[in-house]
SESE-40153 format. One record per atom (N, C-alpha, C): residue in three letters; atom name; x, y, z. Coordinates in steps of 0.1 Angstrom, whole numbers. Last residue first. Layout:
SESE-40153
+-----+----+-------+-------+-------+
:   r :  a :     u :     v :     w :
+-----+----+-------+-------+-------+
: ALA : CA :     X :     Y :     Z :
...
+-----+----+-------+-------+-------+
***
This chain:
SESE-40153
+-----+----+-------+-------+-------+
:   r :  a :     u :     v :     w :
+-----+----+-------+-------+-------+
: ARG :  N : -1097 :  -762 :  -404 :
: ARG : CA : -1085 :  -767 :  -398 :
: ARG :  C : -1080 :  -759 :  -387 :
: LYS :  N : -1118 :  -747 :  -415 :
: LYS : CA : -1121 :  -758 :  -405 :
: LYS :  C : -1109 :  -763 :  -398 :
: ARG :  N : -1106 :  -731 :  -434 :
: ARG : CA : -1111 :  -725 :  -422 :
: ARG :  C : -1114 :  -735 :  -411 :
: ALA :  N : -1103 :  -749 :  -455 :
: ALA : CA : -1091 :  -744 :  -449 :
: ALA :  C : -1095 :  -737 :  -435 :
: THR :  N : -1129 :  -753 :  -464 :
: THR : CA : -1122 :  -764 :  -458 :
: THR :  C : -1109 :  -760 :  -451 :
: ALA :  N : -1135 :  -727 :  -473 :
: ALA : CA : -1143 :  -733 :  -462 :
: ALA :  C : -1136 :  -745 :  -456 :
: HIS :  N : -1117 :  -723 :  -494 :
: HIS : CA : -1116 :  -714 :  -482 :
: HIS :  C : -1124 :  -721 :  -470 :
: ILE :  N : -1125 :  -743 :  -512 :
: ILE : CA : -1112 :  -744 :  -506 :
: ILE :  C : -1111 :  -735 :  -493 :
: ALA :  N : -1151 :  -733 :  -517 :
: ALA : CA : -1149 :  -746 :  -511 :
: ALA :  C : -1136 :  -748 :  -505 :
: PHE :  N : -1145 :  -708 :  -529 :
: PHE : CA : -1152 :  -709 :  -516 :
: PHE :  C : -1151 :  -722 :  -509 :
: MET :  N : -1131 :  -718 :  -552 :
: MET : CA : -1124 :  -710 :  -542 :
: MET :  C : -1131 :  -709 :  -528 :
: SER :  N : -1152 :  -732 :  -565 :
: SER : CA : -1141 :  -739 :  -559 :
: SER :  C : -1132 :  -731 :  -549 :
: VAL :  N : -1169 :  -710 :  -571 :
: VAL : CA : -1174 :  -721 :  -562 :
: VAL :  C : -1162 :  -729 :  -556 :
: VAL :  N : -1152 :  -695 :  -588 :
: VAL : CA : -1157 :  -689 :  -575 :
: VAL :  C : -1162 :  -700 :  -566 :
: LEU :  N : -1148 :  -714 :  -609 :
: LEU : CA : -1137 :  -709 :  -601 :
: LEU :  C : -1141 :  -703 :  -588 :
: ALA :  N : -1174 :  -717 :  -619 :
: ALA : CA : -1167 :  -728 :  -613 :
: ALA :  C : -1155 :  -724 :  -604 :
: ILE :  N : -1179 :  -690 :  -628 :
: ILE : CA : -1187 :  -696 :  -617 :
: ILE :  C : -1180 :  -708 :  -611 :
: LEU :  N : -1158 :  -689 :  -648 :
: LEU : CA : -1158 :  -680 :  -636 :
: LEU :  C : -1167 :  -685 :  -625 :
: VAL :  N : -1168 :  -709 :  -665 :
: VAL : CA : -1155 :  -711 :  -659 :
: VAL :  C : -1154 :  -701 :  -647 :
: TRP :  N : -1192 :  -697 :  -673 :
: TRP : CA : -1192 :  -710 :  -665 :
: TRP :  C : -1179 :  -713 :  -659 :
: ILE :  N : -1183 :  -674 :  -686 :
: ILE : CA : -1192 :  -673 :  -675 :
: ILE :  C : -1191 :  -685 :  -666 :
: ALA :  N : -1167 :  -685 :  -707 :
: ALA : CA : -1161 :  -676 :  -697 :
: ALA :  C : -1170 :  -675 :  -684 :
: LEU :  N : -1187 :  -698 :  -722 :
: LEU : CA : -1176 :  -706 :  -716 :
: LEU :  C : -1170 :  -698 :  -704 :
: ASP :  N : -1202 :  -676 :  -730 :
: ASP : CA : -1208 :  -686 :  -722 :
: ASP :  C : -1198 :  -695 :  -715 :
: ALA :  N : -1183 :  -664 :  -746 :
: ALA : CA : -1188 :  -657 :  -735 :
: ALA :  C : -1195 :  -667 :  -725 :
: MET :  N : -1179 :  -684 :  -766 :
: MET : CA : -1167 :  -680 :  -757 :
: MET :  C : -1172 :  -673 :  -745 :
: PHE :  N : -1204 :  -685 :  -777 :
: PHE : CA : -1199 :  -697 :  -771 :
: PHE :  C : -1188 :  -693 :  -761 :
: MET :  N : -1206 :  -659 :  -788 :
: MET : CA : -1215 :  -662 :  -777 :
: MET :  C : -1210 :  -675 :  -770 :
: ASP :  N : -1187 :  -663 :  -808 :
: ASP : CA : -1185 :  -652 :  -798 :
: ASP :  C : -1194 :  -655 :  -786 :
: TRP :  N : -1197 :  -684 :  -823 :
: TRP : CA : -1185 :  -686 :  -816 :
: TRP :  C : -1183 :  -675 :  -805 :
: LEU :  N : -1226 :  -699 :  -829 :
: LEU : CA : -1221 :  -685 :  -827 :
: LEU :  C : -1209 :  -685 :  -818 :
: ILE :  N : -1232 :  -725 :  -851 :
: ILE : CA : -1226 :  -721 :  -838 :
: ILE :  C : -1221 :  -706 :  -838 :
: HIS :  N : -1260 :  -739 :  -863 :
: HIS : CA : -1250 :  -729 :  -866 :
: HIS :  C : -1245 :  -724 :  -853 :
: ASP :  N : -1276 :  -770 :  -873 :
: ASP : CA : -1271 :  -761 :  -863 :
: ASP :  C : -1261 :  -751 :  -869 :
: GLY :  N : -1302 :  -774 :  -899 :
: GLY : CA : -1292 :  -779 :  -890 :
: GLY :  C : -1287 :  -768 :  -880 :
: MET :  N : -1325 :  -771 :  -916 :
: MET : CA : -1311 :  -770 :  -921 :
: MET :  C : -1300 :  -776 :  -912 :
: PRO :  N : -1351 :  -773 :  -906 :
: PRO : CA : -1348 :  -781 :  -917 :
: PRO :  C : -1333 :  -781 :  -921 :
: ILE :  N : -1346 :  -756 :  -881 :
: ILE : CA : -1351 :  -770 :  -881 :
: ILE :  C : -1348 :  -778 :  -894 :
: VAL :  N : -1318 :  -741 :  -871 :
: VAL : CA : -1329 :  -739 :  -880 :
: VAL :  C : -1334 :  -753 :  -884 :
: ARG :  N : -1305 :  -733 :  -841 :
: ARG : CA : -1309 :  -744 :  -850 :
: ARG :  C : -1321 :  -740 :  -858 :
: ILE :  N : -1277 :  -718 :  -828 :
: ILE : CA : -1290 :  -715 :  -834 :
: ILE :  C : -1293 :  -727 :  -843 :
: VAL :  N : -1259 :  -716 :  -799 :
: VAL : CA : -1263 :  -725 :  -810 :
: VAL :  C : -1276 :  -721 :  -815 :
: TRP :  N : -1258 :  -699 :  -777 :
: TRP : CA : -1246 :  -699 :  -787 :
: TRP :  C : -1248 :  -709 :  -798 :
: PRO :  N : -1273 :  -678 :  -754 :
: PRO : CA : -1275 :  -688 :  -765 :
: PRO :  C : -1264 :  -687 :  -775 :
: PHE :  N : -1259 :  -675 :  -722 :
: PHE : CA : -1259 :  -669 :  -736 :
: PHE :  C : -1262 :  -680 :  -746 :
: PRO :  N : -1258 :  -692 :  -700 :
: PRO : CA : -1267 :  -681 :  -700 :
: PRO :  C : -1268 :  -674 :  -714 :
: ALA :  N : -1268 :  -717 :  -724 :
: ALA : CA : -1272 :  -708 :  -713 :
: ALA :  C : -1259 :  -704 :  -705 :
: GLY :  N : -1281 :  -731 :  -754 :
: GLY : CA : -1270 :  -726 :  -746 :
: GLY :  C : -1275 :  -717 :  -735 :
: LYS :  N : -1300 :  -725 :  -784 :
: LYS : CA : -1296 :  -733 :  -773 :
: LYS :  C : -1283 :  -727 :  -767 :
: GLN :  N : -1329 :  -715 :  -803 :
: GLN : CA : -1316 :  -712 :  -797 :
: GLN :  C : -1313 :  -721 :  -786 :
: VAL :  N : -1346 :  -723 :  -832 :
: VAL : CA : -1345 :  -726 :  -818 :
: VAL :  C : -1330 :  -722 :  -814 :
: VAL :  N : -1370 :  -720 :  -857 :
: VAL : CA : -1357 :  -715 :  -853 :
: VAL :  C : -1356 :  -716 :  -838 :
: ASP :  N : -1396 :  -724 :  -866 :
: ASP : CA : -1386 :  -733 :  -870 :
: ASP :  C : -1372 :  -729 :  -866 :
: VAL :  N : -1412 :  -703 :  -855 :
: VAL : CA : -1417 :  -717 :  -855 :
: VAL :  C : -1406 :  -727 :  -858 :
: GLY :  N : -1389 :  -683 :  -836 :
: GLY : CA : -1400 :  -685 :  -846 :
: GLY :  C : -1404 :  -699 :  -845 :
: MET :  N : -1371 :  -681 :  -816 :
: MET : CA : -1372 :  -670 :  -825 :
: MET :  C : -1383 :  -672 :  -836 :
: ARG :  N : -1371 :  -687 :  -782 :
: ARG : CA : -1376 :  -692 :  -795 :
: ARG :  C : -1378 :  -681 :  -805 :
: THR :  N : -1363 :  -680 :  -757 :
: THR : CA : -1356 :  -674 :  -768 :
: THR :  C : -1360 :  -681 :  -781 :
: PHE :  N : -1373 :  -691 :  -732 :
: PHE : CA : -1378 :  -678 :  -737 :
: PHE :  C : -1370 :  -672 :  -749 :
: PRO :  N : -1345 :  -710 :  -724 :
: PRO : CA : -1359 :  -706 :  -721 :
: PRO :  C : -1362 :  -692 :  -727 :
: THR :  N : -1326 :  -728 :  -748 :
: THR : CA : -1326 :  -716 :  -738 :
: THR :  C : -1341 :  -712 :  -736 :
: MET :  N : -1326 :  -763 :  -750 :
: MET : CA : -1331 :  -750 :  -755 :
: MET :  C : -1330 :  -740 :  -744 :
: PHE :  N : -1295 :  -782 :  -746 :
: PHE : CA : -1309 :  -778 :  -742 :
: PHE :  C : -1313 :  -765 :  -747 :
: LEU :  N : -1269 :  -785 :  -753 :
: LEU : CA : -1278 :  -796 :  -757 :
: LEU :  C : -1293 :  -792 :  -754 :
: GLY :  N : -1254 :  -765 :  -743 :
: GLY : CA : -1257 :  -764 :  -757 :
: GLY :  C : -1267 :  -775 :  -761 :
: SER :  N : -1248 :  -773 :  -717 :
: SER : CA : -1259 :  -763 :  -719 :
: SER :  C : -1263 :  -761 :  -734 :
: ILE :  N : -1227 :  -790 :  -721 :
: ILE : CA : -1240 :  -796 :  -717 :
: ILE :  C : -1251 :  -786 :  -720 :
: ALA :  N : -1207 :  -771 :  -727 :
: ALA : CA : -1211 :  -781 :  -737 :
: ALA :  C : -1224 :  -787 :  -734 :
: THR :  N : -1206 :  -758 :  -703 :
: THR : CA : -1209 :  -751 :  -715 :
: THR :  C : -1214 :  -760 :  -726 :
: VAL :  N : -1198 :  -778 :  -686 :
: VAL : CA : -1211 :  -772 :  -684 :
: VAL :  C : -1215 :  -765 :  -696 :
: VAL :  N : -1172 :  -783 :  -697 :
: VAL : CA : -1182 :  -793 :  -696 :
: VAL :  C : -1196 :  -788 :  -695 :
: ALA :  N : -1159 :  -758 :  -692 :
: ALA : CA : -1161 :  -763 :  -706 :
: ALA :  C : -1171 :  -774 :  -707 :
: GLY :  N : -1160 :  -757 :  -664 :
: GLY : CA : -1167 :  -747 :  -672 :
: GLY :  C : -1169 :  -751 :  -686 :
: VAL :  N : -1144 :  -778 :  -658 :
: VAL : CA : -1158 :  -778 :  -653 :
: VAL :  C : -1166 :  -768 :  -662 :
: ILE :  N : -1120 :  -768 :  -669 :
: ILE : CA : -1125 :  -781 :  -673 :
: ILE :  C : -1140 :  -782 :  -670 :
: ALA :  N : -1116 :  -746 :  -653 :
: ALA : CA : -1117 :  -744 :  -668 :
: ALA :  C : -1123 :  -757 :  -674 :
: SER :  N : -1114 :  -757 :  -628 :
: SER : CA : -1125 :  -748 :  -631 :
: SER :  C : -1127 :  -746 :  -646 :
: THR :  N : -1090 :  -772 :  -631 :
: THR : CA : -1103 :  -779 :  -628 :
: THR :  C : -1115 :  -770 :  -631 :
: VAL :  N : -1072 :  -751 :  -633 :
: VAL : CA : -1074 :  -760 :  -644 :
: VAL :  C : -1087 :  -768 :  -643 :
: MET :  N : -1075 :  -741 :  -607 :
: MET : CA : -1077 :  -732 :  -618 :
: MET :  C : -1080 :  -741 :  -631 :
+-----+----+-------+-------+-------+
***
């Protein structure tokens, strides 16, 4: 469970480094983060973090990491 939270936090942080596909809001505004864009960058001004979208993105990635780890644990337990 703790490992899933750590993996989810790391993936969320990494997703904020890259532009979200198909969410360019204009010539000088870019959204970053996946699956929910949680960083809005206005090119001349800098970044603005949308904390509610950040928490939703974090929750999704923690849930994905938890499900993957539960399947991995179940698969290794079945082999025994």
